[in-house]
TORKOL-4160 file (C-alpha; in steps of 0.2 Angstrom, whole numbers, padded with zeros to 4 digits, m for minus):
184
<pt num="1" X="m0089" Y="m1086" Z="0425"/>
<pt num="2" X="m0108" Y="m1083" Z="0427"/>
<pt num="3" X="m0120" Y="m1085" Z="0412"/>
<pt num="4" X="m0120" Y="m1067" Z="0407"/>
<pt num="5" X="m0100" Y="m1067" Z="0407"/>
<pt num="6" X="m0101" Y="m1083" Z="0396"/>
<pt num="7" X="m0113" Y="m1075" Z="0384"/>
<pt num="8" X="m0102" Y="m1060" Z="0383"/>
<pt num="9" X="m0087" Y="m1070" Z="0380"/>
<pt num="10" X="m0095" Y="m1079" Z="0366"/>
<pt num="11" X="m0101" Y="m1063" Z="0358"/>
<pt num="12" X="m0083" Y="m1055" Z="0360"/>
<pt num="13" X="m0075" Y="m1071" Z="0352"/>
<pt num="14" X="m0087" Y="m1069" Z="0337"/>
<pt num="15" X="m0084" Y="m1050" Z="0334"/>
<pt num="16" X="m0066" Y="m1050" Z="0339"/>
<pt num="17" X="m0060" Y="m1066" Z="0330"/>
<pt num="18" X="m0072" Y="m1069" Z="0316"/>
<pt num="19" X="m0085" Y="m1055" Z="0311"/>
<pt num="20" X="m0083" Y="m1038" Z="0318"/>
<pt num="21" X="m0093" Y="m1031" Z="0304"/>
<pt num="22" X="m0108" Y="m1040" Z="0311"/>
<pt num="23" X="m0110" Y="m1025" Z="0323"/>
<pt num="24" X="m0102" Y="m1012" Z="0312"/>
<pt num="25" X="m0085" Y="m1013" Z="0321"/>
<pt num="26" X="m0068" Y="m1011" Z="0313"/>
<pt num="27" X="m0052" Y="m1019" Z="0320"/>
<pt num="28" X="m0035" Y="m1011" Z="0317"/>
<pt num="29" X="m0022" Y="m1022" Z="0308"/>
<pt num="30" X="m0017" Y="m1030" Z="0324"/>
<pt num="31" X="m0034" Y="m1035" Z="0329"/>
<pt num="32" X="m0037" Y="m1021" Z="0342"/>
<pt num="33" X="m0054" Y="m1013" Z="0344"/>
<pt num="34" X="m0057" Y="m0997" Z="0353"/>
<pt num="35" X="m0067" Y="m1002" Z="0369"/>
<pt num="36" X="m0079" Y="m0987" Z="0368"/>
<pt num="37" X="m0083" Y="m0990" Z="0350"/>
<pt num="38" X="m0086" Y="m1009" Z="0354"/>
<pt num="39" X="m0098" Y="m1005" Z="0367"/>
<pt num="40" X="m0107" Y="m0992" Z="0356"/>
<pt num="41" X="m0108" Y="m1005" Z="0342"/>
<pt num="42" X="m0114" Y="m1018" Z="0354"/>
<pt num="43" X="m0128" Y="m1007" Z="0361"/>
<pt num="44" X="m0134" Y="m1002" Z="0344"/>
<pt num="45" X="m0136" Y="m1021" Z="0340"/>
<pt num="46" X="m0145" Y="m1025" Z="0356"/>
<pt num="47" X="m0131" Y="m1031" Z="0367"/>
<pt num="48" X="m0132" Y="m1024" Z="0385"/>
<pt num="49" X="m0114" Y="m1024" Z="0390"/>
<pt num="50" X="m0103" Y="m1012" Z="0399"/>
<pt num="51" X="m0085" Y="m1009" Z="0403"/>
<pt num="52" X="m0086" Y="m1018" Z="0420"/>
<pt num="53" X="m0093" Y="m1033" Z="0411"/>
<pt num="54" X="m0080" Y="m1033" Z="0398"/>
<pt num="55" X="m0066" Y="m1031" Z="0411"/>
<pt num="56" X="m0073" Y="m1045" Z="0421"/>
<pt num="57" X="m0074" Y="m1057" Z="0406"/>
<pt num="58" X="m0056" Y="m1052" Z="0402"/>
<pt num="59" X="m0050" Y="m1056" Z="0420"/>
<pt num="60" X="m0060" Y="m1071" Z="0423"/>
<pt num="61" X="m0059" Y="m1081" Z="0407"/>
<pt num="62" X="m0050" Y="m1096" Z="0411"/>
<pt num="63" X="m0043" Y="m1097" Z="0393"/>
<pt num="64" X="m0038" Y="m1079" Z="0394"/>
<pt num="65" X="m0045" Y="m1076" Z="0376"/>
<pt num="66" X="m0044" Y="m1057" Z="0377"/>
<pt num="67" X="m0032" Y="m1044" Z="0381"/>
<pt num="68" X="m0035" Y="m1026" Z="0386"/>
<pt num="69" X="m0021" Y="m1014" Z="0381"/>
<pt num="70" X="m0011" Y="m1005" Z="0395"/>
<pt num="71" X="m0023" Y="m0990" Z="0395"/>
<pt num="72" X="m0038" Y="m1001" Z="0395"/>
<pt num="73" X="m0045" Y="m0992" Z="0381"/>
<pt num="74" X="m0043" Y="m1006" Z="0367"/>
<pt num="75" X="m0047" Y="m1025" Z="0367"/>
<pt num="76" X="m0042" Y="m1039" Z="0356"/>
<pt num="77" X="m0043" Y="m1058" Z="0355"/>
<pt num="78" X="m0027" Y="m1067" Z="0359"/>
<pt num="79" X="m0028" Y="m1080" Z="0345"/>
<pt num="80" X="m0041" Y="m1090" Z="0335"/>
<pt num="81" X="m0045" Y="m1077" Z="0321"/>
<pt num="82" X="m0053" Y="m1082" Z="0305"/>
<pt num="83" X="m0050" Y="m1064" Z="0299"/>
<pt num="84" X="m0033" Y="m1057" Z="0294"/>
<pt num="85" X="m0024" Y="m1049" Z="0309"/>
<pt num="86" X="m0006" Y="m1047" Z="0313"/>
<pt num="87" X="m0004" Y="m1051" Z="0332"/>
<pt num="88" X="0014" Y="m1045" Z="0331"/>
<pt num="89" X="0020" Y="m1061" Z="0338"/>
<pt num="90" X="0038" Y="m1065" Z="0335"/>
<pt num="91" X="0043" Y="m1083" Z="0331"/>
<pt num="92" X="0049" Y="m1093" Z="0346"/>
<pt num="93" X="0058" Y="m1110" Z="0349"/>
<pt num="94" X="0044" Y="m1121" Z="0356"/>
<pt num="95" X="0047" Y="m1134" Z="0370"/>
<pt num="96" X="0051" Y="m1152" Z="0365"/>
<pt num="97" X="0033" Y="m1157" Z="0365"/>
<pt num="98" X="0016" Y="m1149" Z="0363"/>
<pt num="99" X="m0001" Y="m1156" Z="0363"/>
<pt num="100" X="m0018" Y="m1155" Z="0354"/>
<pt num="101" X="m0034" Y="m1161" Z="0360"/>
<pt num="102" X="m0048" Y="m1167" Z="0349"/>
<pt num="103" X="m0062" Y="m1179" Z="0347"/>
<pt num="104" X="m0059" Y="m1197" Z="0345"/>
<pt num="105" X="m0070" Y="m1196" Z="0329"/>
<pt num="106" X="m0057" Y="m1186" Z="0320"/>
<pt num="107" X="m0042" Y="m1196" Z="0326"/>
<pt num="108" X="m0040" Y="m1207" Z="0310"/>
<pt num="109" X="m0041" Y="m1192" Z="0298"/>
<pt num="110" X="m0028" Y="m1182" Z="0308"/>
<pt num="111" X="m0016" Y="m1196" Z="0309"/>
<pt num="112" X="m0017" Y="m1198" Z="0290"/>
<pt num="113" X="m0017" Y="m1180" Z="0285"/>
<pt num="114" X="m0010" Y="m1170" Z="0300"/>
<pt num="115" X="m0017" Y="m1155" Z="0308"/>
<pt num="116" X="m0023" Y="m1140" Z="0298"/>
<pt num="117" X="m0030" Y="m1123" Z="0303"/>
<pt num="118" X="m0046" Y="m1125" Z="0293"/>
<pt num="119" X="m0055" Y="m1109" Z="0294"/>
<pt num="120" X="m0042" Y="m1101" Z="0306"/>
<pt num="121" X="m0025" Y="m1095" Z="0303"/>
<pt num="122" X="m0016" Y="m1107" Z="0314"/>
<pt num="123" X="m0016" Y="m1124" Z="0322"/>
<pt num="124" X="m0018" Y="m1122" Z="0341"/>
<pt num="125" X="m0006" Y="m1132" Z="0352"/>
<pt num="126" X="m0006" Y="m1133" Z="0371"/>
<pt num="127" X="0009" Y="m1133" Z="0382"/>
<pt num="128" X="0002" Y="m1147" Z="0393"/>
<pt num="129" X="m0008" Y="m1163" Z="0391"/>
<pt num="130" X="m0022" Y="m1157" Z="0404"/>
<pt num="131" X="m0026" Y="m1142" Z="0394"/>
<pt num="132" X="m0027" Y="m1152" Z="0378"/>
<pt num="133" X="m0038" Y="m1165" Z="0386"/>
<pt num="134" X="m0050" Y="m1151" Z="0391"/>
<pt num="135" X="m0050" Y="m1144" Z="0373"/>
<pt num="136" X="m0054" Y="m1161" Z="0367"/>
<pt num="137" X="m0069" Y="m1164" Z="0379"/>
<pt num="138" X="m0077" Y="m1149" Z="0370"/>
<pt num="139" X="m0078" Y="m1159" Z="0354"/>
<pt num="140" X="m0084" Y="m1176" Z="0360"/>
<pt num="141" X="m0074" Y="m1191" Z="0367"/>
<pt num="142" X="m0057" Y="m1183" Z="0370"/>
<pt num="143" X="m0041" Y="m1189" Z="0363"/>
<pt num="144" X="m0024" Y="m1180" Z="0365"/>
<pt num="145" X="m0011" Y="m1180" Z="0351"/>
<pt num="146" X="0008" Y="m1176" Z="0355"/>
<pt num="147" X="0017" Y="m1165" Z="0343"/>
<pt num="148" X="0036" Y="m1167" Z="0341"/>
<pt num="149" X="0037" Y="m1148" Z="0341"/>
<pt num="150" X="0056" Y="m1146" Z="0343"/>
<pt num="151" X="0059" Y="m1158" Z="0329"/>
<pt num="152" X="0047" Y="m1148" Z="0318"/>
<pt num="153" X="0056" Y="m1132" Z="0323"/>
<pt num="154" X="0073" Y="m1139" Z="0319"/>
<pt num="155" X="0066" Y="m1144" Z="0302"/>
<pt num="156" X="0060" Y="m1126" Z="0298"/>
<pt num="157" X="0042" Y="m1125" Z="0305"/>
<pt num="158" X="0038" Y="m1108" Z="0313"/>
<pt num="159" X="0030" Y="m1107" Z="0330"/>
<pt num="160" X="0022" Y="m1092" Z="0338"/>
<pt num="161" X="0017" Y="m1090" Z="0357"/>
<pt num="162" X="0001" Y="m1081" Z="0360"/>
<pt num="163" X="m0001" Y="m1070" Z="0375"/>
<pt num="164" X="m0012" Y="m1083" Z="0384"/>
<pt num="165" X="0001" Y="m1097" Z="0382"/>
<pt num="166" X="m0007" Y="m1106" Z="0366"/>
<pt num="167" X="0006" Y="m1111" Z="0354"/>
<pt num="168" X="0002" Y="m1107" Z="0335"/>
<pt num="169" X="0009" Y="m1115" Z="0320"/>
<pt num="170" X="0003" Y="m1116" Z="0302"/>
<pt num="171" X="0001" Y="m1135" Z="0301"/>
<pt num="172" X="0007" Y="m1151" Z="0309"/>
<pt num="173" X="0011" Y="m1164" Z="0297"/>
<pt num="174" X="0007" Y="m1182" Z="0302"/>
<pt num="175" X="0025" Y="m1187" Z="0304"/>
<pt num="176" X="0026" Y="m1176" Z="0319"/>
<pt num="177" X="0011" Y="m1183" Z="0328"/>
<pt num="178" X="0008" Y="m1197" Z="0340"/>
<pt num="179" X="m0007" Y="m1202" Z="0350"/>
<pt num="180" X="m0002" Y="m1197" Z="0368"/>
<pt num="181" X="m0001" Y="m1211" Z="0381"/>
<pt num="182" X="m0004" Y="m1203" Z="0398"/>
<pt num="183" X="0008" Y="m1217" Z="0406"/>
<pt num="184" X="0023" Y="m1210" Z="0397"/>
C-alpha cells in the first residue's frame, strides 16, 4: 500500500474499531458503517478520502482488516474492536495449534499470566507461525508463542474465526502456552 492508503487504513482502524464518535459516525450493532456516511463524516473532520481510496485499502490491506458488504454500501472492521460490536461469528473448532506473536519484553509476564485481550474484546491468534512472527515484529524483538488451541477447545474455551482468518478467544491461560521452537 502507498502512504495515503496506509494513513487511510490507520484512520479506518481508529474509527471502525475504537472511536467512531471521533468523527460523528455511528456503527450498527454488528459494527457496520454506511460508506457514504463515513465519507461525509470524514470530510467534515478534514479527511480527504473517497470511495475509490476506501475500496483500494480494503482490497490491498495485507491483513484484510476491513470488509465491504455485498452491495459495497457498508464497511466494517473484521476484528480488533475495543467498542462493543457483534460480528455475528459462530463458535468454531480451532486447529490443534495457533500462534501469538509478541515482543520478547512481554514473554515472562505472558508465560506467568497468560494472554488477555486488554483493551480489546478478544485475544488474537494466528493460524501460522510466520504471521505471528510478523505481528511480533511490530512490537519489538519478536517471539512466538504456541497455543494448544484444540485442548483449550476440548476443555470448554470458545473460539471464533474472523473473516480475515484471525482466530479470536477470550483469553489463553498460561497452561496452554509454550514458547514456539521453529525447529519443531
